[in-house]
N, CA, C and O atoms as a Tripos MOL2 file, in Angstrom:
@<TRIPOS>MOLECULE
protein
  312   311    78     0     0
PROTEIN
NO_CHARGES

@<TRIPOS>ATOM
      1 N           8.4190   21.9680    1.4980 N.3       1 MET1
      2 CA          7.3040   21.0260    1.3030 C.3       1 MET1
      3 C           7.9500   20.1330    0.1750 C.2       1 MET1
      4 O           8.4520   20.8530   -0.6870 O.2       1 MET1
      5 N           8.0930   18.7970   -0.0840 N.am      2 ARG2
      6 CA          8.1220   18.6250   -1.0830 C.3       2 ARG2
      7 C           6.7630   18.3480   -1.9750 C.2       2 ARG2
      8 O           5.6500   18.1700   -1.4800 O.2       2 ARG2
      9 N           7.1500   18.3460   -3.7860 N.am      3 PRO3
     10 CA          6.3220   18.1540   -4.3130 C.3       3 PRO3
     11 C           5.5230   17.0950   -4.2910 C.2       3 PRO3
     12 O           6.1310   16.1410   -3.8050 O.2       3 PRO3
     13 N           4.2470   16.7810   -4.6500 N.am      4 LYS4
     14 CA          3.2410   16.4280   -4.8810 C.3       4 LYS4
     15 C           3.4560   15.0050   -5.7910 C.2       4 LYS4
     16 O           3.7480   15.4540   -6.9000 O.2       4 LYS4
     17 N           3.4590   13.9960   -5.8610 N.am      5 LYS5
     18 CA          3.8050   12.7990   -7.2050 C.3       5 LYS5
     19 C           2.8450   11.7910   -6.8530 C.2       5 LYS5
     20 O           2.4430   11.3160   -5.7910 O.2       5 LYS5
     21 N           2.5830   11.5960   -8.1620 N.am      6 LEU6
     22 CA          1.9170   10.0980   -8.3500 C.3       6 LEU6
     23 C           1.8450    9.1930   -7.4620 C.2       6 LEU6
     24 O           3.0490    8.9390   -7.4350 O.2       6 LEU6
     25 N           1.3220    8.3710   -6.5720 N.am      7 GLN7
     26 CA          1.9790    7.0350   -5.5780 C.3       7 GLN7
     27 C           0.8920    5.8550   -6.0670 C.2       7 GLN7
     28 O          -0.0860    6.0920   -6.7750 O.2       7 GLN7
     29 N           1.1400    4.9680   -5.7160 N.am      8 CYS8
     30 CA         -0.0390    3.5690   -5.8520 C.3       8 CYS8
     31 C          -0.0370    3.5760   -3.9560 C.2       8 CYS8
     32 O           0.9550    3.5080   -3.2300 O.2       8 CYS8
     33 N          -1.2760    3.6650   -3.6040 N.am      9 VAL9
     34 CA         -1.4850    3.5180   -2.0890 C.3       9 VAL9
     35 C          -2.6580    2.1910   -1.7960 C.2       9 VAL9
     36 O          -3.8620    2.2210   -2.0530 O.2       9 VAL9
     37 N          -2.1270    1.4310   -1.3840 N.am     10 VAL10
     38 CA         -2.7050    0.1650   -1.0820 C.3      10 VAL10
     39 C          -3.5010    0.3710    0.6630 C.2      10 VAL10
     40 O          -2.8200    0.6210    1.6570 O.2      10 VAL10
     41 N          -4.9240    0.2110    0.6920 N.am     11 THR11
     42 CA         -5.4290    0.5550    2.2330 C.3      11 THR11
     43 C          -6.0420   -0.7500    2.7900 C.2      11 THR11
     44 O          -6.6960   -1.4540    2.0190 O.2      11 THR11
     45 N          -5.8580   -1.1540    4.2010 N.am     12 PHE12
     46 CA         -5.8940   -1.9660    5.0320 C.3      12 PHE12
     47 C          -7.3430   -1.8020    6.1650 C.2      12 PHE12
     48 O          -7.5670   -0.7170    6.7020 O.2      12 PHE12
     49 N          -7.9950   -2.6940    6.3460 N.am     13 GLN13
     50 CA         -8.8550   -2.9390    7.4650 C.3      13 GLN13
     51 C          -8.2620   -2.7120    8.4220 C.2      13 GLN13
     52 O          -8.5370   -1.8120    9.2150 O.2      13 GLN13
     53 N          -7.3600   -3.4820    8.5090 N.am     14 THR14
     54 CA         -6.7470   -3.8410    9.9610 C.3      14 THR14
     55 C          -5.1400   -3.9110   10.2450 C.2      14 THR14
     56 O          -4.6170   -4.5960    9.3660 O.2      14 THR14
     57 N          -4.3260   -3.4910   11.0570 N.am     15 THR15
     58 CA         -3.3010   -3.0090   11.2350 C.3      15 THR15
     59 C          -2.3100   -4.1010   10.8140 C.2      15 THR15
     60 O          -1.2060   -4.0430   10.2740 O.2      15 THR15
     61 N          -3.2330   -5.3310   11.3300 N.am     16 THR16
     62 CA         -2.4400   -6.8750   11.0390 C.3      16 THR16
     63 C          -2.0810   -7.0730    9.3840 C.2      16 THR16
     64 O          -0.9870   -7.1930    8.8330 O.2      16 THR16
     65 N          -3.3770   -7.0560    8.8560 N.am     17 GLU17
     66 CA         -3.1770   -6.8500    7.2920 C.3      17 GLU17
     67 C          -2.5010   -6.0160    6.6090 C.2      17 GLU17
     68 O          -2.1280   -6.3190    5.4760 O.2      17 GLU17
     69 N          -2.1730   -4.6430    7.2430 N.am     18 ALA18
     70 CA         -0.9550   -4.0180    7.1240 C.3      18 ALA18
     71 C           0.5410   -4.2490    7.1420 C.2      18 ALA18
     72 O           1.4800   -3.9200    6.4180 O.2      18 ALA18
     73 N           0.4030   -4.8900    8.1700 N.am     19 MET19
     74 CA          1.8520   -5.5350    8.4860 C.3      19 MET19
     75 C           2.4240   -6.8190    7.8080 C.2      19 MET19
     76 O           3.5920   -7.0610    7.5050 O.2      19 MET19
     77 N           1.0920   -7.7250    7.6150 N.am     20 ALA20
     78 CA          1.2270   -8.8870    6.7870 C.3      20 ALA20
     79 C           2.0630   -8.4740    5.3920 C.2      20 ALA20
     80 O           3.0050   -9.0450    4.8430 O.2      20 ALA20
     81 N           1.3200   -7.2220    5.0330 N.am     21 PHE21
     82 CA          1.4820   -6.9160    3.5150 C.3      21 PHE21
     83 C           2.9660   -6.0910    3.5370 C.2      21 PHE21
     84 O           3.7280   -5.9990    2.5750 O.2      21 PHE21
     85 N           3.1670   -5.5360    4.8360 N.am     22 GLU22
     86 CA          4.5020   -4.9530    4.6200 C.3      22 GLU22
     87 C           5.8440   -6.3240    4.5770 C.2      22 GLU22
     88 O           6.8420   -6.3380    3.8560 O.2      22 GLU22
     89 N           5.4590   -7.2590    5.5010 N.am     23 LYS23
     90 CA          6.6090   -8.4940    5.4740 C.3      23 LYS23
     91 C           7.0890   -9.0110    4.0520 C.2      23 LYS23
     92 O           8.2250   -9.1370    3.5940 O.2      23 LYS23
     93 N           5.3900   -9.3610    3.3140 N.am     24 ALA24
     94 CA          5.6940   -9.7000    2.3810 C.3      24 ALA24
     95 C           6.2490   -8.8990    1.1470 C.2      24 ALA24
     96 O           6.8500   -9.4170    0.2060 O.2      24 ALA24
     97 N           5.9770   -7.6330    1.2770 N.am     25 ALA25
     98 CA          6.7900   -7.1130    0.3450 C.3      25 ALA25
     99 C           8.1280   -6.8910    0.5580 C.2      25 ALA25
    100 O           8.9880   -6.9700   -0.3200 O.2      25 ALA25
    101 N           8.3740   -6.5350    2.0500 N.am     26 LYS26
    102 CA          9.6420   -6.2510    1.9430 C.3      26 LYS26
    103 C          10.7410   -7.4870    1.3340 C.2      26 LYS26
    104 O          11.7930   -7.3030    0.7210 O.2      26 LYS26
    105 N          10.0650   -8.8560    1.7550 N.am     27 ALA27
    106 CA         10.4440   -9.9970    1.4080 C.3      27 ALA27
    107 C          10.7170  -10.2490   -0.2340 C.2      27 ALA27
    108 O          11.6650  -10.9970   -0.4750 O.2      27 ALA27
    109 N          10.0510   -9.7510   -1.2860 N.am     28 ILE28
    110 CA         10.4650   -9.6050   -2.2490 C.3      28 ILE28
    111 C          11.3800   -8.0040   -2.8540 C.2      28 ILE28
    112 O          11.7700   -7.8350   -4.0100 O.2      28 ILE28
    113 N          11.5160   -7.1490   -1.8630 N.am     29 GLY29
    114 CA         12.5540   -6.2500   -2.7180 C.3      29 GLY29
    115 C          11.9460   -5.0780   -2.6930 C.2      29 GLY29
    116 O          12.6780   -4.0920   -2.7760 O.2      29 GLY29
    117 N          10.2780   -4.8380   -2.5590 N.am     30 LEU30
    118 CA          9.6520   -3.6690   -3.0970 C.3      30 LEU30
    119 C          10.4120   -2.2470   -1.9530 C.2      30 LEU30
    120 O          10.9020   -2.2850   -0.8240 O.2      30 LEU30
    121 N          10.2030   -1.2320   -2.8460 N.am     31 ARG31
    122 CA         11.1240   -0.3120   -1.7320 C.3      31 ARG31
    123 C           9.7770    0.9090   -1.0140 C.2      31 ARG31
    124 O          10.0850    1.7460   -0.1670 O.2      31 ARG31
    125 N           8.3660    0.7670   -1.5490 N.am     32 GLY32
    126 CA          7.4780    1.0560   -0.5640 C.3      32 GLY32
    127 C           7.7700    0.9110    0.8780 C.2      32 GLY32
    128 O           8.6050    0.2110    1.4500 O.2      32 GLY32
    129 N           6.5710    2.0300    1.4900 N.am     33 ARG33
    130 CA          6.6580    2.0740    3.3400 C.3      33 ARG33
    131 C           5.4130    2.1260    3.3340 C.2      33 ARG33
    132 O           4.7120    2.5970    2.4380 O.2      33 ARG33
    133 N           4.9950    1.5430    4.5480 N.am     34 LEU34
    134 CA          3.6800    1.9330    5.1440 C.3      34 LEU34
    135 C           3.8810    3.4830    5.5690 C.2      34 LEU34
    136 O           5.0130    3.8090    5.9260 O.2      34 LEU34
    137 N           3.0290    4.2950    5.5550 N.am     35 ILE35
    138 CA          2.1390    5.6410    5.5150 C.3      35 ILE35
    139 C           1.2640    5.7120    6.7120 C.2      35 ILE35
    140 O           0.8840    4.6730    7.2530 O.2      35 ILE35
    141 N           0.9500    6.7980    7.1220 N.am     36 PRO36
    142 CA         -0.1860    6.9040    7.8110 C.3      36 PRO36
    143 C          -1.5730    7.2830    6.6050 C.2      36 PRO36
    144 O          -1.4820    8.1600    5.7460 O.2      36 PRO36
    145 N          -2.5920    6.5400    6.7790 N.am     37 LEU37
    146 CA         -3.6400    7.2170    5.2430 C.3      37 LEU37
    147 C          -3.5410    8.2850    5.2680 C.2      37 LEU37
    148 O          -3.2850    8.9940    6.2410 O.2      37 LEU37
    149 N          -3.7300    8.5830    4.1890 N.am     38 PRO38
    150 CA         -3.8880   10.1520    3.9650 C.3      38 PRO38
    151 C          -5.3340   10.2500    4.1740 C.2      38 PRO38
    152 O          -6.1230    9.3240    4.3620 O.2      38 PRO38
    153 N          -5.5760   11.5600    4.1120 N.am     39 THR39
    154 CA         -6.9230   12.2000    4.4900 C.3      39 THR39
    155 C          -7.7460   12.1020    3.6750 C.2      39 THR39
    156 O          -8.9180   12.0640    4.0500 O.2      39 THR39
    157 N          -7.4150   12.0200    2.1940 N.am     40 THR40
    158 CA         -8.6390   11.8380    1.0950 C.3      40 THR40
    159 C          -9.2700   10.2990    1.3640 C.2      40 THR40
    160 O         -10.4140    9.9070    1.1340 O.2      40 THR40
    161 N          -8.1430    9.5720    1.9220 N.am     41 ILE41
    162 CA         -9.1360    8.3740    1.9720 C.3      41 ILE41
    163 C          -9.7440    7.7220    3.2050 C.2      41 ILE41
    164 O          -9.0310    7.8030    4.2050 O.2      41 ILE41
    165 N         -10.9900    7.0480    3.3610 N.am     42 ALA42
    166 CA        -11.3810    6.3010    4.4920 C.3      42 ALA42
    167 C         -11.0140    4.8040    4.6310 C.2      42 ALA42
    168 O         -10.8250    4.1160    3.6280 O.2      42 ALA42
    169 N         -10.9560    4.5150    5.3650 N.am     43 ALA43
    170 CA        -10.3990    2.9100    5.1270 C.3      43 ALA43
    171 C         -10.4410    2.1930    6.8340 C.2      43 ALA43
    172 O         -10.7640    3.1300    7.5630 O.2      43 ALA43
    173 N         -10.3200    1.4290    7.3450 N.am     44 GLY44
    174 CA        -10.5130    0.8020    8.3340 C.3      44 GLY44
    175 C          -9.2880    0.9090    9.5630 C.2      44 GLY44
    176 O          -9.4840    0.9830   10.7760 O.2      44 GLY44
    177 N          -8.0420    0.8930    8.8780 N.am     45 CYS45
    178 CA         -6.9000    1.0050    9.7890 C.3      45 CYS45
    179 C          -6.2090    2.4410    9.5130 C.2      45 CYS45
    180 O          -6.3910    2.9510    8.4080 O.2      45 CYS45
    181 N          -5.5990    2.9600   10.2630 N.am     46 GLY46
    182 CA         -5.0700    4.1480    9.6910 C.3      46 GLY46
    183 C          -3.4520    4.1260    8.9830 C.2      46 GLY46
    184 O          -2.6120    5.0240    8.9180 O.2      46 GLY46
    185 N          -3.4240    2.8100    8.5340 N.am     47 LEU47
    186 CA         -2.1100    2.6980    7.8270 C.3      47 LEU47
    187 C          -2.4150    2.1560    6.5130 C.2      47 LEU47
    188 O          -3.3020    1.3390    6.2670 O.2      47 LEU47
    189 N          -1.4290    2.7930    5.5160 N.am     48 ALA48
    190 CA         -1.6370    2.5640    4.3570 C.3      48 ALA48
    191 C          -0.2800    2.0640    3.8000 C.2      48 ALA48
    192 O           0.6270    2.1830    4.6240 O.2      48 ALA48
    193 N           0.1570    1.4340    2.3840 N.am     49 TRP49
    194 CA          1.3450    0.9690    1.6930 C.3      49 TRP49
    195 C           1.3060    1.6980    0.5970 C.2      49 TRP49
    196 O           0.5240    1.4510   -0.3210 O.2      49 TRP49
    197 N           2.2710    2.8090    0.5820 N.am     50 LYS50
    198 CA          2.6120    3.6110   -0.7520 C.3      50 LYS50
    199 C           3.8030    2.9460   -1.5610 C.2      50 LYS50
    200 O           4.6880    2.1650   -1.2090 O.2      50 LYS50
    201 N           3.5150    3.5130   -2.7130 N.am     51 GLU51
    202 CA          4.5060    2.3800   -3.3110 C.3      51 GLU51
    203 C           4.4310    3.2600   -5.1000 C.2      51 GLU51
    204 O           3.3900    3.8580   -5.3710 O.2      51 GLU51
    205 N           5.4570    3.2380   -6.0320 N.am     52 ASP52
    206 CA          6.0060    3.8860   -6.7430 C.3      52 ASP52
    207 C           4.4160    3.2610   -8.0380 C.2      52 ASP52
    208 O           4.2600    2.0550   -8.2310 O.2      52 ASP52
    209 N           3.8580    3.8840   -8.4440 N.am     53 PRO53
    210 CA          2.6780    3.2500   -9.6260 C.3      53 PRO53
    211 C           2.9700    2.3240  -10.5020 C.2      53 PRO53
    212 O           2.1090    1.5200  -10.8610 O.2      53 PRO53
    213 N           4.2330    2.2960  -10.9820 N.am     54 GLU54
    214 CA          4.8610    1.7620  -11.7330 C.3      54 GLU54
    215 C           5.1920    0.1940  -11.5280 C.2      54 GLU54
    216 O           5.3580   -0.6520  -12.4060 O.2      54 GLU54
    217 N           5.2360    0.0650  -10.3340 N.am     55 TYR55
    218 CA          4.8060   -1.8510   -9.5270 C.3      55 TYR55
    219 C           3.3560   -1.7150   -9.4310 C.2      55 TYR55
    220 O           3.1320   -2.7810   -8.8580 O.2      55 TYR55
    221 N           2.4220   -1.2750   -9.5510 N.am     56 ARG56
    222 CA          1.1010   -1.6540   -9.3510 C.3      56 ARG56
    223 C           0.9940   -3.1670   -9.6360 C.2      56 ARG56
    224 O           0.7810   -3.9210   -8.6870 O.2      56 ARG56
    225 N           1.1450   -3.7200  -11.0460 N.am     57 VAL57
    226 CA          1.0000   -4.7750  -11.2600 C.3      57 VAL57
    227 C           1.8290   -5.9350  -10.1310 C.2      57 VAL57
    228 O           1.2840   -6.9880   -9.7980 O.2      57 VAL57
    229 N           2.9470   -5.6020   -9.7320 N.am     58 LEU58
    230 CA          3.7890   -6.7840   -9.1190 C.3      58 LEU58
    231 C           3.0220   -6.5130   -7.6870 C.2      58 LEU58
    232 O           3.2690   -7.4630   -6.9440 O.2      58 LEU58
    233 N           2.0870   -5.4390   -6.9810 N.am     59 LEU59
    234 CA          1.2800   -5.4160   -6.1290 C.3      59 LEU59
    235 C           0.8340   -6.3020   -6.0730 C.2      59 LEU59
    236 O           1.0620   -7.0680   -5.1370 O.2      59 LEU59
    237 N          -0.1540   -6.6380   -7.2360 N.am     60 GLU60
    238 CA         -1.5640   -7.2410   -7.3960 C.3      60 GLU60
    239 C          -0.7550   -8.6800   -7.6420 C.2      60 GLU60
    240 O          -1.3750   -9.7190   -7.4160 O.2      60 GLU60
    241 N           0.5040   -8.7390   -8.0650 N.am     61 SER61
    242 CA          0.8140  -10.3550   -7.9360 C.3      61 SER61
    243 C           1.1510  -10.7850   -6.1940 C.2      61 SER61
    244 O           0.7220  -11.6910   -5.4790 O.2      61 SER61
    245 N           1.9350   -9.8730   -6.0040 N.am     62 LEU62
    246 CA          1.7700  -10.3200   -4.5000 C.3      62 LEU62
    247 C           0.8750  -10.4540   -3.6910 C.2      62 LEU62
    248 O           1.0300  -11.3390   -2.8500 O.2      62 LEU62
    249 N          -0.3210   -9.6660   -3.6580 N.am     63 ILE63
    250 CA         -1.6100   -9.6310   -3.0230 C.3      63 ILE63
    251 C          -2.2720  -11.2840   -3.1770 C.2      63 ILE63
    252 O          -2.7840  -12.0830   -2.3920 O.2      63 ILE63
    253 N          -1.9160  -11.2730   -4.7570 N.am     64 ASN64
    254 CA         -2.8230  -12.7090   -5.0890 C.3      64 ASN64
    255 C          -1.6900  -14.4460   -4.8620 C.2      64 ASN64
    256 O          -2.0230  -15.6220   -4.7160 O.2      64 ASN64
    257 N          -0.6610  -13.9180   -4.9210 N.am     65 GLU65
    258 CA          0.0350  -15.0380   -4.4300 C.3      65 GLU65
    259 C           0.2700  -15.5530   -3.2660 C.2      65 GLU65
    260 O           0.3570  -16.7520   -3.0040 O.2      65 GLU65
    261 N           0.4280  -14.2140   -2.1930 N.am     66 HIS66
    262 CA          0.7850  -14.5700   -0.9710 C.3      66 HIS66
    263 C          -0.8020  -14.3880   -0.2090 C.2      66 HIS66
    264 O          -0.8180  -14.0970    0.9870 O.2      66 HIS66
    265 N          -2.0970  -14.5690   -0.9480 N.am     67 ASN67
    266 CA         -3.3440  -14.2400   -0.5560 C.3      67 ASN67
    267 C          -3.6120  -13.3140    1.0500 C.2      67 ASN67
    268 O          -4.2090  -13.5510    2.1000 O.2      67 ASN67
    269 N          -2.7740  -12.1550    0.4840 N.am     68 LEU68
    270 CA         -2.6580  -10.4620    1.2040 C.3      68 LEU68
    271 C          -4.1920  -10.3360    1.4330 C.2      68 LEU68
    272 O          -4.8060  -10.8510    0.4990 O.2      68 LEU68
    273 N          -4.8820   -9.8820    2.2580 N.am     69 ILE69
    274 CA         -6.2680   -8.9750    2.5530 C.3      69 ILE69
    275 C          -5.7190   -7.3910    2.6990 C.2      69 ILE69
    276 O          -5.0520   -6.8220    3.5630 O.2      69 ILE69
    277 N          -6.2930   -6.9830    1.5000 N.am     70 TYR70
    278 CA         -6.5680   -5.5120    1.5900 C.3      70 TYR70
    279 C          -7.3790   -4.7680    1.3560 C.2      70 TYR70
    280 O          -8.1640   -5.4030    0.6520 O.2      70 TYR70
    281 N          -7.9450   -3.2610    1.5390 N.am     71 ASP71
    282 CA         -9.1680   -2.7860    1.0350 C.3      71 ASP71
    283 C          -9.0100   -2.5600   -0.3700 C.2      71 ASP71
    284 O          -9.7790   -3.1440   -1.1340 O.2      71 ASP71
    285 N          -8.1230   -1.7950   -0.8240 N.am     72 LYS72
    286 CA         -8.3390   -0.9580   -1.7390 C.3      72 LYS72
    287 C          -7.2750   -0.4880   -2.5030 C.2      72 LYS72
    288 O          -6.8010    0.3050   -1.6900 O.2      72 LYS72
    289 N          -6.6120   -0.4160   -3.4130 N.am     73 ILE73
    290 CA         -5.4500    0.3680   -3.9960 C.3      73 ILE73
    291 C          -6.0320    1.6120   -5.2550 C.2      73 ILE73
    292 O          -6.7370    1.5700   -6.2630 O.2      73 ILE73
    293 N          -5.2690    2.6650   -4.5000 N.am     74 TYR74
    294 CA         -5.6820    3.9600   -5.1960 C.3      74 TYR74
    295 C          -4.5770    4.3430   -5.6700 C.2      74 TYR74
    296 O          -3.5040    3.9110   -5.2490 O.2      74 TYR74
    297 N          -4.6990    5.3160   -6.7330 N.am     75 LYS75
    298 CA         -3.6160    6.1460   -7.3020 C.3      75 LYS75
    299 C          -3.8850    7.2640   -7.0740 C.2      75 LYS75
    300 O          -4.9220    7.7510   -7.5250 O.2      75 LYS75
    301 N          -2.9070    8.0730   -6.2080 N.am     76 LEU76
    302 CA         -3.3990    9.3930   -5.6810 C.3      76 LEU76
    303 C          -1.7640   10.5260   -5.8820 C.2      76 LEU76
    304 O          -0.6290   10.0870   -6.0670 O.2      76 LEU76
    305 N          -2.1440   11.9210   -5.7750 N.am     77 GLU77
    306 CA         -0.9080   12.4570   -5.3630 C.3      77 GLU77
    307 C          -0.7620   12.8550   -4.0590 C.2      77 GLU77
    308 O          -1.5750   13.6000   -3.5120 O.2      77 GLU77
    309 N           0.2740   12.3880   -3.4870 N.am     78 ILE78
    310 CA          0.7720   12.4800   -2.3910 C.3      78 ILE78
    311 C           2.1740   13.2440   -2.0710 C.2      78 ILE78
    312 O           2.6040   13.2870   -0.9180 O.2      78 ILE78
@<TRIPOS>BOND
     1     1     2 1
     2     2     3 1
     3     3     4 2
     4     3     5 am
     5     5     6 1
     6     6     7 1
     7     7     8 2
     8     7     9 am
     9     9    10 1
    10    10    11 1
    11    11    12 2
    12    11    13 am
    13    13    14 1
    14    14    15 1
    15    15    16 2
    16    15    17 am
    17    17    18 1
    18    18    19 1
    19    19    20 2
    20    19    21 am
    21    21    22 1
    22    22    23 1
    23    23    24 2
    24    23    25 am
    25    25    26 1
    26    26    27 1
    27    27    28 2
    28    27    29 am
    29    29    30 1
    30    30    31 1
    31    31    32 2
    32    31    33 am
    33    33    34 1
    34    34    35 1
    35    35    36 2
    36    35    37 am
    37    37    38 1
    38    38    39 1
    39    39    40 2
    40    39    41 am
    41    41    42 1
    42    42    43 1
    43    43    44 2
    44    43    45 am
    45    45    46 1
    46    46    47 1
    47    47    48 2
    48    47    49 am
    49    49    50 1
    50    50    51 1
    51    51    52 2
    52    51    53 am
    53    53    54 1
    54    54    55 1
    55    55    56 2
    56    55    57 am
    57    57    58 1
    58    58    59 1
    59    59    60 2
    60    59    61 am
    61    61    62 1
    62    62    63 1
    63    63    64 2
    64    63    65 am
    65    65    66 1
    66    66    67 1
    67    67    68 2
    68    67    69 am
    69    69    70 1
    70    70    71 1
    71    71    72 2
    72    71    73 am
    73    73    74 1
    74    74    75 1
    75    75    76 2
    76    75    77 am
    77    77    78 1
    78    78    79 1
    79    79    80 2
    80    79    81 am
    81    81    82 1
    82    82    83 1
    83    83    84 2
    84    83    85 am
    85    85    86 1
    86    86    87 1
    87    87    88 2
    88    87    89 am
    89    89    90 1
    90    90    91 1
    91    91    92 2
    92    91    93 am
    93    93    94 1
    94    94    95 1
    95    95    96 2
    96    95    97 am
    97    97    98 1
    98    98    99 1
    99    99   100 2
   100    99   101 am
   101   101   102 1
   102   102   103 1
   103   103   104 2
   104   103   105 am
   105   105   106 1
   106   106   107 1
   107   107   108 2
   108   107   109 am
   109   109   110 1
   110   110   111 1
   111   111   112 2
   112   111   113 am
   113   113   114 1
   114   114   115 1
   115   115   116 2
   116   115   117 am
   117   117   118 1
   118   118   119 1
   119   119   120 2
   120   119   121 am
   121   121   122 1
   122   122   123 1
   123   123   124 2
   124   123   125 am
   125   125   126 1
   126   126   127 1
   127   127   128 2
   128   127   129 am
   129   129   130 1
   130   130   131 1
   131   131   132 2
   132   131   133 am
   133   133   134 1
   134   134   135 1
   135   135   136 2
   136   135   137 am
   137   137   138 1
   138   138   139 1
   139   139   140 2
   140   139   141 am
   141   141   142 1
   142   142   143 1
   143   143   144 2
   144   143   145 am
   145   145   146 1
   146   146   147 1
   147   147   148 2
   148   147   149 am
   149   149   150 1
   150   150   151 1
   151   151   152 2
   152   151   153 am
   153   153   154 1
   154   154   155 1
   155   155   156 2
   156   155   157 am
   157   157   158 1
   158   158   159 1
   159   159   160 2
   160   159   161 am
   161   161   162 1
   162   162   163 1
   163   163   164 2
   164   163   165 am
   165   165   166 1
   166   166   167 1
   167   167   168 2
   168   167   169 am
   169   169   170 1
   170   170   171 1
   171   171   172 2
   172   171   173 am
   173   173   174 1
   174   174   175 1
   175   175   176 2
   176   175   177 am
   177   177   178 1
   178   178   179 1
   179   179   180 2
   180   179   181 am
   181   181   182 1
   182   182   183 1
   183   183   184 2
   184   183   185 am
   185   185   186 1
   186   186   187 1
   187   187   188 2
   188   187   189 am
   189   189   190 1
   190   190   191 1
   191   191   192 2
   192   191   193 am
   193   193   194 1
   194   194   195 1
   195   195   196 2
   196   195   197 am
   197   197   198 1
   198   198   199 1
   199   199   200 2
   200   199   201 am
   201   201   202 1
   202   202   203 1
   203   203   204 2
   204   203   205 am
   205   205   206 1
   206   206   207 1
   207   207   208 2
   208   207   209 am
   209   209   210 1
   210   210   211 1
   211   211   212 2
   212   211   213 am
   213   213   214 1
   214   214   215 1
   215   215   216 2
   216   215   217 am
   217   217   218 1
   218   218   219 1
   219   219   220 2
   220   219   221 am
   221   221   222 1
   222   222   223 1
   223   223   224 2
   224   223   225 am
   225   225   226 1
   226   226   227 1
   227   227   228 2
   228   227   229 am
   229   229   230 1
   230   230   231 1
   231   231   232 2
   232   231   233 am
   233   233   234 1
   234   234   235 1
   235   235   236 2
   236   235   237 am
   237   237   238 1
   238   238   239 1
   239   239   240 2
   240   239   241 am
   241   241   242 1
   242   242   243 1
   243   243   244 2
   244   243   245 am
   245   245   246 1
   246   246   247 1
   247   247   248 2
   248   247   249 am
   249   249   250 1
   250   250   251 1
   251   251   252 2
   252   251   253 am
   253   253   254 1
   254   254   255 1
   255   255   256 2
   256   255   257 am
   257   257   258 1
   258   258   259 1
   259   259   260 2
   260   259   261 am
   261   261   262 1
   262   262   263 1
   263   263   264 2
   264   263   265 am
   265   265   266 1
   266   266   267 1
   267   267   268 2
   268   267   269 am
   269   269   270 1
   270   270   271 1
   271   271   272 2
   272   271   273 am
   273   273   274 1
   274   274   275 1
   275   275   276 2
   276   275   277 am
   277   277   278 1
   278   278   279 1
   279   279   280 2
   280   279   281 am
   281   281   282 1
   282   282   283 1
   283   283   284 2
   284   283   285 am
   285   285   286 1
   286   286   287 1
   287   287   288 2
   288   287   289 am
   289   289   290 1
   290   290   291 1
   291   291   292 2
   292   291   293 am
   293   293   294 1
   294   294   295 1
   295   295   296 2
   296   295   297 am
   297   297   298 1
   298   298   299 1
   299   299   300 2
   300   299   301 am
   301   301   302 1
   302   302   303 1
   303   303   304 2
   304   303   305 am
   305   305   306 1
   306   306   307 1
   307   307   308 2
   308   307   309 am
   309   309   310 1
   310   310   311 1
   311   311   312 2
@<TRIPOS>SUBSTRUCTURE
     1 MET1         2 RESIDUE 1 A MET
     2 ARG2         6 RESIDUE 1 A ARG
     3 PRO3        10 RESIDUE 1 A PRO
     4 LYS4        14 RESIDUE 1 A LYS
     5 LYS5        18 RESIDUE 1 A LYS
     6 LEU6        22 RESIDUE 1 A LEU
     7 GLN7        26 RESIDUE 1 A GLN
     8 CYS8        30 RESIDUE 1 A CYS
     9 VAL9        34 RESIDUE 1 A VAL
    10 VAL10       38 RESIDUE 1 A VAL
    11 THR11       42 RESIDUE 1 A THR
    12 PHE12       46 RESIDUE 1 A PHE
    13 GLN13       50 RESIDUE 1 A GLN
    14 THR14       54 RESIDUE 1 A THR
    15 THR15       58 RESIDUE 1 A THR
    16 THR16       62 RESIDUE 1 A THR
    17 GLU17       66 RESIDUE 1 A GLU
    18 ALA18       70 RESIDUE 1 A ALA
    19 MET19       74 RESIDUE 1 A MET
    20 ALA20       78 RESIDUE 1 A ALA
    21 PHE21       82 RESIDUE 1 A PHE
    22 GLU22       86 RESIDUE 1 A GLU
    23 LYS23       90 RESIDUE 1 A LYS
    24 ALA24       94 RESIDUE 1 A ALA
    25 ALA25       98 RESIDUE 1 A ALA
    26 LYS26      102 RESIDUE 1 A LYS
    27 ALA27      106 RESIDUE 1 A ALA
    28 ILE28      110 RESIDUE 1 A ILE
    29 GLY29      114 RESIDUE 1 A GLY
    30 LEU30      118 RESIDUE 1 A LEU
    31 ARG31      122 RESIDUE 1 A ARG
    32 GLY32      126 RESIDUE 1 A GLY
    33 ARG33      130 RESIDUE 1 A ARG
    34 LEU34      134 RESIDUE 1 A LEU
    35 ILE35      138 RESIDUE 1 A ILE
    36 PRO36      142 RESIDUE 1 A PRO
    37 LEU37      146 RESIDUE 1 A LEU
    38 PRO38      150 RESIDUE 1 A PRO
    39 THR39      154 RESIDUE 1 A THR
    40 THR40      158 RESIDUE 1 A THR
    41 ILE41      162 RESIDUE 1 A ILE
    42 ALA42      166 RESIDUE 1 A ALA
    43 ALA43      170 RESIDUE 1 A ALA
    44 GLY44      174 RESIDUE 1 A GLY
    45 CYS45      178 RESIDUE 1 A CYS
    46 GLY46      182 RESIDUE 1 A GLY
    47 LEU47      186 RESIDUE 1 A LEU
    48 ALA48      190 RESIDUE 1 A ALA
    49 TRP49      194 RESIDUE 1 A TRP
    50 LYS50      198 RESIDUE 1 A LYS
    51 GLU51      202 RESIDUE 1 A GLU
    52 ASP52      206 RESIDUE 1 A ASP
    53 PRO53      210 RESIDUE 1 A PRO
    54 GLU54      214 RESIDUE 1 A GLU
    55 TYR55      218 RESIDUE 1 A TYR
    56 ARG56      222 RESIDUE 1 A ARG
    57 VAL57      226 RESIDUE 1 A VAL
    58 LEU58      230 RESIDUE 1 A LEU
    59 LEU59      234 RESIDUE 1 A LEU
    60 GLU60      238 RESIDUE 1 A GLU
    61 SER61      242 RESIDUE 1 A SER
    62 LEU62      246 RESIDUE 1 A LEU
    63 ILE63      250 RESIDUE 1 A ILE
    64 ASN64      254 RESIDUE 1 A ASN
    65 GLU65      258 RESIDUE 1 A GLU
    66 HIS66      262 RESIDUE 1 A HIS
    67 ASN67      266 RESIDUE 1 A ASN
    68 LEU68      270 RESIDUE 1 A LEU
    69 ILE69      274 RESIDUE 1 A ILE
    70 TYR70      278 RESIDUE 1 A TYR
    71 ASP71      282 RESIDUE 1 A ASP
    72 LYS72      286 RESIDUE 1 A LYS
    73 ILE73      290 RESIDUE 1 A ILE
    74 TYR74      294 RESIDUE 1 A TYR
    75 LYS75      298 RESIDUE 1 A LYS
    76 LEU76      302 RESIDUE 1 A LEU
    77 GLU77      306 RESIDUE 1 A GLU
    78 ILE78      310 RESIDUE 1 A ILE
């Protein structure tokens, strides 16, 4: 089992929102990925974006620049 590490997790209400976020994030070179929603979080869809927490400001800029819809951004050890 891998050791847990602090991650930035973006949640979405719909799969469509998650897929749009993934497309925009990959276009700017982010290395995160879509993951199954961690059990400690409740959200509308079963997907979340996991990224290194040092990129949180970049994630927020991406959301604002592309008018992406998301639910919340969490910092979790996963």
